[in-house]
N, C-alpha and C positions, 0 to 999 in steps of 0.2 A: 219913228218909222218902222215900220215891221220889214221884216228880213223876209226875201224872197228866197222857198226855202230851194234847192239848183239840185239841177236833173245832173247825174254823168252821166255819160252812152259808153254804153255795155264798150270795151278794147275786145278787139282781137286776141286769138290767142296767138301768141307767140312761139315759131317756133322754134325749138333745143337747138338746132346744128348753125340759123340764123344768128341764133339770140349769145351763141357761141362762137360763129366768125367773130360776131361786132367785139366781143373781150378784146377779141385773140391784139382787135387793132392796136388794144393799150401795151405797150412796150412796161413788161415787168426787170424784176431780179429774175434767179432763181434761188429757190431754197430751199437747205437739207432739213426737214421736220425730224426730230430724235429725240424718244427713249429709251426707260430703262422700264423692263419690266420683266418678271418672272426670270431672277437673274439671267434676265439676256438683253443683249441692243436691237434697241428696232429704228428704222426710218423710213423715210419715203421723202419723195420732191413734189418741191408745191412751189407755187407762186402766189401763193395767196398768203401772204403774212401784210404786217400795215407794223406801226410805235402807234400807239394809244395817245400815254402820258407821260411825258417827263416826272410828274410830282405826285402819284409813286411812278419809277421809273414801270409803266407796263406795255407790252404787245400784246399781237391779235394771230391767229392761223383759222383759220377754214376749214375744216374736213370733212370729207363728204362722208353719209348716209353709210357708204358700205364702202370705206375703206378700212383694211382690219392696222390699221392705227391708231382708227375712235379710239374699240376699245378702252388700248395698252394705255394708251392718255389716260385716259378715264381709271384708270386698273392704278397709274403711276402717281397721276397728282401733278407731274412734273412736263414738260414735253422744254427740246431745244432746239435753239435758230439757230442756220446754221446759214451765213447768204455766201454762195460762192463766188467765185474769182474767172474768170474768163479765160477758159483754157479748161477749164474743168469741165468740160462734156459731159469725159468719159465716167465719171462719179454722179453728178446728176444721171445718168443715162441708169447706175449700174442700182439705184435708187428710184429709181421710176419707174422697175420691173425687168430690169433685161441687169441680173447680175453676170458682174464680169470679173474671173480670179485674174486678169494681170495688173490690177490694180491697188496687191499692195494690201496695207492693214491701212481704209480710208478714216478712221474714225480717228479722233486720243477723248480725253477725261475731262467738263470744265466742272466743277461744283457736284459731281456721281453723277454727272448725262452726259453723251457720248456725241464728241459734234464733230465735226468735219474738221480735218487733220492743217488741210491747207486753204480756209474762207481766210476769207475779208474778214466780218467779223461773224463774233458767235453768242448768246442765250443761250442761259438757261436761267428755265421758270419753273416755277409752281403757279399751280389753274388757281388764278385768282376769282375768273368765275367761268362759268357758260354758257350758252345762249343758242337755245338752235335756231334755227332761220331757213325756214325752205327745204332742201335734201342736205342740208350741210349743218353740222355746228361751228360757231366760232367761240374756239377756245381764249379767253382773256386771262395773260399768264401775267406775275412779278416777277419782273427780273429780280432775278438770287447773284448772278456776276455776269462777266462781261469781258468779253476780247478780242478786241481790235489788232488787224494788216497793219504795218507799219508805211504800206502803198499798195498798190494794185487796185487793175481795173475791173466793174464785178460782169456779170455771167450776165446776161442780155436772155429771152424770149422773145417774142415779137410774131404774130403769122402763122406759128408752129415749129416757129425758128429758133435754133439759139446764135449768136451773138453778141456781142461785145461794144462801147464806147471806143471812139476813136480820140486820140488825145486829144487833151484843147492846147489851141496854141494858144500861149499865155501875151503871145506879144500883144494880141486886138488890145 
């Protein structure tokens, strides 16, 4: 039987704002991505984080080509991810470009990298691989250290707003 080539219809261009709004319908956690370069700590708020592999332990973050963090991670070869807890919106906004002097010292150190002080979980990683993807670079990091808070609820982000999970009723 002969294979028949298939013609694919030309897709209409996707409106960037509509695409962003559609992606915003996906509720995510909120993280701070940090690194240390030129003997200074640097951080940015992001929700583009995921676990990749258990063996070896790998995580990934996606950083825009235009982000100041991109060349800093490339230079240092390391990054950390802090998963923020509910109630830390001020820290998220601080690292989202709206710095606040009244939040004190929001960072501590893990394995030579800055991480958020009151995070639910933190990961320190060496860049294992980087992948250019459209207008972002995906950094896959091999986790070298982690720390987990004994309890807490995550800060969430959905349709442009922060939120938190409600406590689960364990009696159900």
